[in-house]
C-alpha positions, 0 to 999 in steps of 0.5 A, a space after each residue: 620272242 613272244 611267249 607262247 601263252 601271250 601269243 595264244 592270247 593275241 590270237 584269241 583276241 583277234 578272233 574275238 575282234 573279227 567275230 564282233 565285227 561280223 556280228 556288228 555288220 550283220 546287225 547293221 544289215 538287219 537294222 531297217 534303213 528308215 525309222 520314224 515317229 507317227 503323231 500317235 506316238 507309234 514308232 515305225 521302221 522300214 527298208 524302202 520308201 514307195 509312192 513319193 515320186 509323183 503328185 497325188 501319190 501317198 508315200 509309204 514306208 513298207 506299206 505304212 502310210 506316212 502322211 495319213 491325215 488321221 495319223 501322219 508322221 512327225 519325222 522320218 530318218 534315213 539311218 544310212 545318211 550321216 549327220 551333216 558337217 557345218 557348211 563352210 559357206 552358207 546363208 542361215 535363216 532366222 527360222 533355223 533353215 540353212 542353204 549351203 552356198 556362196 552369196 554372189 549378189 544382192 538385188 533390190 527386187 525392183 530391177 524390173 517394174 514389170 515383175 517386182 520381187 522382194 529384196 533378195 540374195 543371189 546364191 550359188 548352192 554348194 549342195 547337189 541339186 537336180 533342177 529341171 532342164 529349164 535351169 540346168 545351172 541353179 542360182 537361187 534367190 533368197 529373200 533378205 528379210 529371212 536371212 540371219 547371217 551370210 557366211 562366205 568363209 567360216 573361220 571358226 564356229 561363231 555364235 550369232 552376234 547381231 549387227 557384226 561384220 567379220 573380215 577375212 583378215 580377222 577384224 570385226 566391225 559392229 554396225 548400226 544399220 546396213 544396206 546390201 547393194 550388188 556385190 557390196 554391203 554398206 554399213 553405218 558406223 559411229 564415224 560414218 558410212 562404209 562400203 565393204 565388198 563381199 570378197 573381204 567378208 568372212 561372215 555378215 551377221 545381220 541385225 535380229 528381227 524386231 518381232 520373231 513371232 511375226 516372222 514365223 506367221 509371215 512364213 506360215 502365211 506364205 506356205 499354207 493357204 489352207 488350215 489343214 496344210 502341214 509344214 515339211 522340213 527336209 534336212 540333207 546330209 550336206 547341211 541343207 535345211 529347208 522348210 516348206 509345205 505340200 502346197 509348194 512341193 512337187 516330186 519327179 523321177 528319172 528312170 525307175 519310179 519304184 526306186 527312191 534313189 531316182 526321186 527328186 523332191 522340189 520344195 520351195 520355202 518361204 525364204 526362196 523365190 525358187 524351188 530347190 530340187 533335192 535328190 531324195 538319196 541325199 535327204 537324211 531327215 524329214 520332219 512334219 508338223 501342223 500350223 498349230 505346232 511350233 517345234 521347240 528347237 524352231 521356237 528357240 532358233 527364232 529367238 536366237 540373238 534376241 535380248 528378250 530371250 535370255 539364255 545362260 545355256 548354249 544349245 544345239 538345234 536338232 543335235 546333242 550338245 556335242 553335235 551328235 544325234 539326239 538320242 537316249 540309251 534306247 530312244 532316237 529323236 527326230 528333232 529337239 535341242 541339245 543342252 549342257 546342265 546347268 543352264 537356263 533358257 527363257 523363251 518369249 511367248 506370243 498371244 495364242 500359245 496355249 501349251 507345251 510338250 516335250 520329252 527330256 533325257 540325258 544323251 546316250 553319250 552320257 552312258 550311265 553317268 551324268 545327272 540332271 533335273 529339268 524344270 519348266 516354269 512360266 513368267 507372266 511378264 509383269 511379276 517376278 514370280 515363276 510358277 512351276 509347270 513341271 519338274 522331271 524325275 532325277 535323270 541319272 544316266 541315259 536310260 531315263 526318258 521323261 515325258 512332260 505330257 501336255 502342259 497347259 500354259 497360263 492365258 496370255 494377256 495382250 500387251 504383256 511379255 510372258 516367257 517359258 522358262 526351262 531350267 537345267 539343274 545339275 543336282 549338286 545337292 543330293 547328287 547320287 554317288 554313281 553320277 559324274 562329280 564334275 558335271 561333264 556328262 550332264 548332256 540334256 536333250 529336249 526331244 520331239 517337243 513343241 509349242 501348241 497354239 490356239 488354231 483360231 488365233 493362228 488362222 486370224 494371224 494368217 488371214 491378216 497376212 495372206 495379201 502380203 504374198 502379192 508383191 504387186 499389192 504392196 502399198 495398196 489397201 485390200 478388201 474384202 478382209 479375209 476371214 479366219 476360216 475357209 467358210 468366211 473367206 471371199 478371197 481364195 489364195 492358192 500356190 501355183 507353179 508353171 513351166 515357162 519357156 526359157 526359165 523355171 518358175 517357182 510357186 507363186 500365189 494366185 487368187 480367186 474370188 467367191 461372191 464378192 470382188 477383190 478391191 485394191 484401193 490407193 491414192 496414186 501420184 500421177 506425174 504429168 508424163 504418166 500416160 498409162 496405168 499398167 496392170 500385169 495380171 494373168 489367168 493361170 489356166 484356160 478354164 472357165 470364163 475369162 476373169 474380169 478386172 475393173 479399174 475405177 479412177 476418182 470413183 468412176 469406171 475407167 476401164 473394164 478388162 478381160 484377164 489374158 491367159 498366161 503364156 509360156 513366157 510371161 512377157 508374151 502375155 499382154 498386160 492390161 493397160 488403162 489410158 491416163 490421158 483424160 486425167 493428165 495435168 501440168 502438175 503432179 496430182 494424187 488420184 484415188 485408184 480402185 482396181 477390182 477383180 470380179 468374182 467368177 464361177 467355181 471353175 474359173 482359173 485363179 489369177 496371178 498378179 505380177 505388177 501395178 505401175 504407171 508408165 510413160 508408154 504402153 509396155 507393148 507399143 510406143 507412140 513416136 508420133 500421133 496427133 500433133 506430137 512436138 517436133 524440133 527442126 535441125 539447124 540445117 532445115 532452111 525454108 522447109 516446114 513441118 505442119 500439123 493439119 486436121 483436114 488430112 489424116 490416117 487416124 486420130 485428129 490430124 497428121 504431119 505434113 513435111 515440105 522442103 528438105 528439112 530434118 525434124 527431131 521427134 525428141 524422145 523422153 528416154 532411150 528405147 531398146 530394140 531387141 530380138 526378143 524384147 521384154 515389156 517396154 522394149 521393141 522390135 518393129 516400127 509401123 507408120 502411115 505415109 502418103 503424098 499430098 493430093 493434087 501434087 505435081 507428078 514430077 514433084 512427088 515427095 519421099 520420106 526418110 525416117 532416121 533412127 539415132 542409136 545412143 551408142 557414141 560413134 555409131 552411124 544412124 539407121 535409116 528407112 526411106 520410100 520412093 524411087 531414086 537414090 537412097 536418102 543416105 548411103 545406108 538407108 533401107 528402101 521400104 517402098 520402091 514405087 512412087 508414094 500413092 495419094 491414099 494412105 499406106 501402112 508400112 511395118 518394118 522389123 528393125 532388128 532384122 534391118 539393123 540388129 540390136 541397138 538402143 534408140 536415142 531419137 528419131 528424125 523425119 525428112 521429106 528429102 525430095 518433092 514438094 511434100 509428104 504426109 506422115 502419121 501414126 508412127 509406132 514401135 511395137 514388140 510384135 506385128 500383133 501388138 501393132 495390129 491391136 492399136 485402135 485406129 481413131 477415125 475422126 471427123 471432128 473438123 467436119 462436125 465443127 463445121 456442121 454445127 455452125 450450119 445447123 444448131 437451130 435444126 438440132 434445137 428444134 428437133 431434139 429440144 422438145 423431147 427434154 423434160 423436167 421431173 418434179 417430185 412430191 418432196 420438191 426435188 427435181 431432175 431431168 429426162 428425155 422422152 424415148 417413146 411418144 406415149 410418155 416413156 421418159 428416161 431419167 437418172 436412176 439415183 433420183 428415183 426412190 421406188 416404183 409407183 411414186 407420183 411425179 409431175 412432168 414439165 415440158 420446155 413450153 411450160 405444160 405439165 402432165 401427171 406421171 408415175 415412177 417405174 423401174 430402176 437399173 441401179 448399175 447403169 444409174 438409169 430409171 424410167 417415168 411414165 405419164 398417165 396420159 399419152 398426148 403424143 410427145 416428141 421422142 428421140 431414137 437411140 443410137 444402136 451402134 454397140 460401141 461409142 467412139 472417143 473421136 466421134 462427134 457429139 452434141 449435148 443439150 443440158 437442162 438448166 437448174 430451174 425447170 418449172 414454167 418452161 425452159 430454153 435449151 441450146 445445142 453445144 458441141 461436146 468432146 468425149 475423152 473416155 467411154 467405158 461400158 456405156 458410161 461416157 465422160 465429156 469435157 463439157 462442164 456446167 455449174 447451173 444444170 440439172 441431171 437428165 440432159 442428153 448427148 446426141 450423136 451428130 446425126 441426131 440419135 440419142 447416145 446417152 443420158 446425163 446422170 451426173 458430174 465426174 469428180 474431176 470435172 466434166 459431165 457423165 453420160 450413161 448409154 441405155 444401149 451398149 454392146 455386150 450389156 443387156 438392154 434395161 429398158 424393157 425391165 424398167 418399163 415393167 417396174 423392176 428395180 434390179 442390179 447393184 449401184 456402182 460406187 458414187 451413185 448409191 444412196 447416201 449414208 450421211 456420215 464419213 468413216 476412218 479406217 484404223 489398224 488394230 491388233 485384230 485387224 482393220 476396223 471402220 470408225 464413224 467420222 463426221 455426221 453429215 445428215 439428219 438421217 444419220 443423227 436421227 439413227 443415233 450414230 456418233 463420231 468414233 463409233 466402231 462399225 461392226 456390221 451392216 445388213 449382217 455383213 462384217 465391215 473392215 473398210 469403206 468398200 465393205 460398207 458400200 458393198 453392203 448397200 449396193 442393192 438398197 435404194 433411197 428411203 429404205 432402212 438398213 441395220 448397223 451394228 456398232 461398238 461404242 466404248 465396248 458396248 455393242 448395239 444395233 441401229 436403224 439408218 434411213 438412206 437418203 437420195 443422192 442430189 443431184 
């Protein structure tokens, strides 16, 4: 029986307890849900977030702007959310980010050459995400270079141990190297290599990154394309930590946009190839910092596992040392480190780190016990001395919060290894009597601290990295070099995201050029069977004029392409393709390739680059037979024949004539896929041209069979046939019901509709009835539209060859007198062609210096005439000379058709090297293998010749003027009249000098250059001195070229761009650095000969 007095005491205690609970609940209800810290130190609280559910809105907390540029938030905390537990399975990043989830697969990123990616993991998240309908079941791709460790089954709380593999059965292996491959990891041990499946691994701790600060700037460059962009970090109550930026952020909502529980925030960190759609109701903490600020906990996370980051104290990231919230007795912190005194942390510092600031205190769990002192020191990496920057007051109990203020760090010198040192002293000597005697509550917090960086250094680091975001540009040199400020940048990078059909797309970089072209250069190995250079690039929006891309091979223009708009499916966007047929050889060769994105107006759409590669076949079409492809007769073909003939063809130079009942194999180099929705390099439709030979007997009309052999063993071939009668085979699909006509007909078939999806191994052709059948132009395509875009190469080559045998003397008599020689006062010569009888002469532009120079014109019969130079069109390499008298010259008319055809027929008349005293000319047939933007590259070559010869159309019209020789052999001709280009003749007649020289036709500098990489970026160094003008200017080998005509130089294209509007004989100003001394030099440009 309970005594009455005791019973009263219990009742009283219960009543008091209920009162305390009620008071606590009331206090909790009165506490605002959100609290935060602004940049100026002001602390804010509020009950509701608003205006963060749509783009362009300004988020507010009870009316207080959170992202105001003048005073943005440093952090925001949702008090209703608990701190997250440590995830049982996750991927941890070197930056401190964490993705809870199960790693399913590792991919190289090169599985598709049409769309390469960085090497990455495929992770199934174990947090609640709400992606858009395009991807209802998320699988996230995590870039491997950011990954610190992969945890499939957390057994215990392990510290990061670089280079260790932990099995689920408790065993451990330390490895020297690793490679992730599919669902396994291959590790290199002392005794050899070993492959371990993911299913056997508990945790995989990858090696520490060689340079953590380099990774930090890599991340920064990916997230921020503008100097003012801030970093955002979201941490959820389920353990997700993700750092991104507003450039890679998009909000959405479902239902009531005023209710934050309906919001979803998509943030794409640098380590993810996909956005993470995070419900706002799950976010516990938002953190914000500028590009010049690195939160202290983030800096230490980057150095975790590094030998240089010596630490005798364990720390917790954004938690106190026991895993609870960071807070003093009265102050909460949104970020920081939790530590236990005594201890010491040493943090390596990079160039550009100028200051540090933080607040220090004992954590609230210490109560009024605990005692510690914090000291901040530095070490210059050269001397053992550690000068002290700051010492805290005695921290006794959790009430005291000390602010270091901004501590300026000693200037960091290149090639040193300075450190920031944080010492935690437990104050054994002079320890106050009220403090814990055993140090068990010396829990120190470093709250809301950061390192400060020089903004100029940060922007220089980012400028060097911005091109690394473009996977397509890997192994390509990029020019122009990027400036550190917006005003200096020619190349403008933006982060863009598009909703695409069948998949969700993340943010990807796109580029826009201001005033100068983007130039990608590389020595590319071309294999004998490489037929195409493929450039996968697209405009993101249909705004402004279409972007233009130029491709130059061996220094000469090979293609001028219009960039297509990105469609709802990337593979429906046609790629840009350049034929490599003119460059093919029997052996591998290395060719200098230059790809230029030309500058556009301010309203032009940015361009996204996906891939650059060489291919055996064009991505959208595949030639099965065209112009004499080799065939192999099957053993049962008997007396039949397959003959390539040039007298009868649908397109190109010839067609195939089949006779008898033979079977002929095309012999595909590789299997091809036939699909319903083909990707690039896969197909669905076939197109071919067919006819019966003329004058064939009516009763002997031929029929064609095309057989498609599948790669799968045991599957019957698929066949198409033409003509009346029984099918070629029982399974053949009839594609032409009547007799084949004598004229060419084109047949297009949907192979997927006829036969379903299959892998095509080879194609066989047969004339199974009649005397013979003609077939030509057999192509596969992804769509009929792709096949429609194939150029039909109409040709009359054989007719022209016959004609040349009949009228060479006529060509020489009619055209020869119009060709002349031009002699300059300095003894140089060039050739030209009279285009008007009054003495207007078209000449190579690079041979001229300036207007109104005196020259002498020599005709083929030895006569001479005084003349003067007129104007120059630099970009076309054309110039004009005009005789002072008009004796009635023989002249030639222009061929005024807008485009030149490769397979048309041309006659060339070349000038000999010696033109004085009269000269003889001979007409020769010339084949053109490339025609781009008015420039025609002929197979015709010569060693003893003078520029200024001409290329005539076989009907006797002037097609183009010989301006030089191609670096790979063959002569180059330039058309004065070209469709889509302005007519330069009138401006040259008026004495104008206009346009910009193309690479290879500009005046000569007289020296070579070498490009070197340095800590401050690429630099251009003088190599060999090759001309008297360069020697006279004072140039010497190893001089560093800083500027040319006030333009900063980093590469050879920069130097060439600086003289593209200068002419031979003019002086340019160079600024060089010779052994640390900067000096200007004047250099006279020389004429290019021939």
